[in-house]
C-alpha positions in Angstrom: -4.9 9.4 1.2 -6.3 10.9 4.4 -5.9 9.9 8.0 -9.3 9.2 9.5 -8.4 8.0 12.9 -5.4 7.3 15.1 -5.4 5.2 18.3 -2.5 5.0 20.7 -2.4 2.4 23.4 0.3 2.8 26.1 2.4 5.1 24.0 4.4 7.8 25.8 2.1 9.9 28.0 -1.0 8.2 26.4 -1.9 5.6 29.0 -4.6 3.1 28.0 -6.5 3.7 24.7 -6.5 7.2 23.3 -8.3 7.7 20.0 -8.1 10.8 17.8 -10.8 11.3 15.2 -9.7 13.3 12.1 -13.0 13.2 10.2 -13.6 16.6 8.7 -16.3 18.1 6.6 -15.7 18.6 2.9 -15.1 22.3 3.3 -12.6 21.7 6.1 -9.2 20.3 5.3 -7.0 21.4 8.1 -6.5 19.7 11.5 -4.3 21.3 14.1 -2.4 19.5 16.8 -1.4 21.6 19.8 -0.5 21.3 23.5 1.8 22.4 26.2 5.5 21.3 26.3 5.7 17.7 27.4 2.0 16.9 26.5 3.0 14.3 23.9 3.0 16.1 20.5 6.4 14.8 19.4 5.6 11.3 20.7 2.3 11.4 18.8 4.1 12.1 15.5 6.9 9.6 16.2 4.1 7.0 16.8 2.5 7.8 13.5 5.8 7.5 11.6 6.7 4.2 13.4 3.3 2.7 12.7 3.5 3.6 9.0 7.1 2.7 8.3 8.3 0.5 11.2 12.1 0.2 11.7 12.8 1.8 8.3 11.8 5.2 9.6 14.7 4.9 12.1 17.2 3.8 9.5 17.1 0.0 10.1 16.4 -2.7 7.5 15.0 -5.1 10.2 13.9 -4.8 13.8 16.8 -5.4 16.1 18.3 -4.3 19.4 18.8 -0.7 18.5 15.3 -0.4 17.0 13.7 -2.0 20.1 15.6 0.4 22.3 13.9 3.3 20.4 10.5 1.5 20.8 11.2 1.1 24.6 11.5 4.9 24.7 8.3 5.3 22.8 6.2 3.0 24.9 4.7 4.3 28.2 7.5 3.8 30.7 5.1 2.7 33.5 3.7 -0.2 31.4 7.2 -1.4 30.7 7.5 -2.5 34.3 4.8 -5.1 33.7 6.4 -8.4 32.4 3.5 -8.9 30.0 2.7 -5.4 28.8 1.7 -4.3 25.3 1.4 -1.1 23.3 0.2 -0.3 19.9 -0.5 2.4 17.3 -3.4 1.9 14.9 -4.2 4.2 12.0 -7.1 4.3 9.6 -6.2 5.7 6.1 -8.9 6.5 3.6 -8.2 6.3 -0.1 -10.8 7.8 -2.4 -9.9 7.6 -6.1 -13.3 9.0 -7.2 -14.6 5.5 -8.1 -14.5 3.8 -4.7 -13.4 4.5 -1.2 -11.2 2.0 0.7 -10.2 2.2 4.3 -6.9 0.6 5.3 -6.2 0.0 9.0 -2.6 -0.4 10.0 -1.7 -1.7 13.4 1.8 -2.0 14.8 1.9 -3.6 18.2 4.7 -4.3 20.6 4.4 -7.0 23.3 6.8 -7.4 26.2 7.2 -10.9 27.6 9.7 -10.9 30.5 12.6 -8.8 29.1 11.9 -9.4 25.4 10.1 -7.0 23.1 8.4 -8.3 20.0 6.6 -6.4 17.1 3.5 -7.4 15.3 2.2 -5.6 12.2 -1.1 -6.1 10.3 -3.0 -4.3 7.6 -6.7 -4.6 7.0 -8.5 -3.3 3.9 -12.2 -2.5 4.6 -11.9 -4.7 7.7 -10.5 -7.7 5.9 -6.9 -8.8 6.8 -4.6 -8.6 3.8 -1.6 -10.9 3.4 1.1 -11.9 1.0 1.6 -9.9 -2.2 -1.2 -7.5 -1.5 0.4 -6.6 1.9 3.8 -6.3 0.3 2.5 -4.0 -2.4 0.8 -1.8 0.1 3.9 -1.6 2.3 6.0 -0.7 -0.7 3.5 2.0 -1.7 3.7 3.5 1.8 7.5 3.5 1.6 7.3 5.4 -1.7 5.2 8.3 -0.3 
């Protein structure tokens, strides 16, 4: 499993859409993330973990008040003043088993309507939305790695 691309929308200091491309040549296998203090490195990694694992990465079985409090801290604070704001993290994961290559796109999005925050999560396999047992299997796989 390799991360191919990460997009952050209104997350921490990342206002609007910010896309990071991690495509590397076969002879390159290292990507470095660097920046000054306060540039958003920690937020970047928290966003990745939250996109992959949701509330479970923060020790909760289901989204609730405490989890949404963490998310409110992750979302760009200026966009939280808007009564209809949204933020998301989207990650492309590439799986190459030697026989075929599959790209999974995970998108975890938060929408604020008035004072309420809601979470939406979807997984696409090669641009096709997966649902039901296949989605559950993939989520369980992510939780196991």
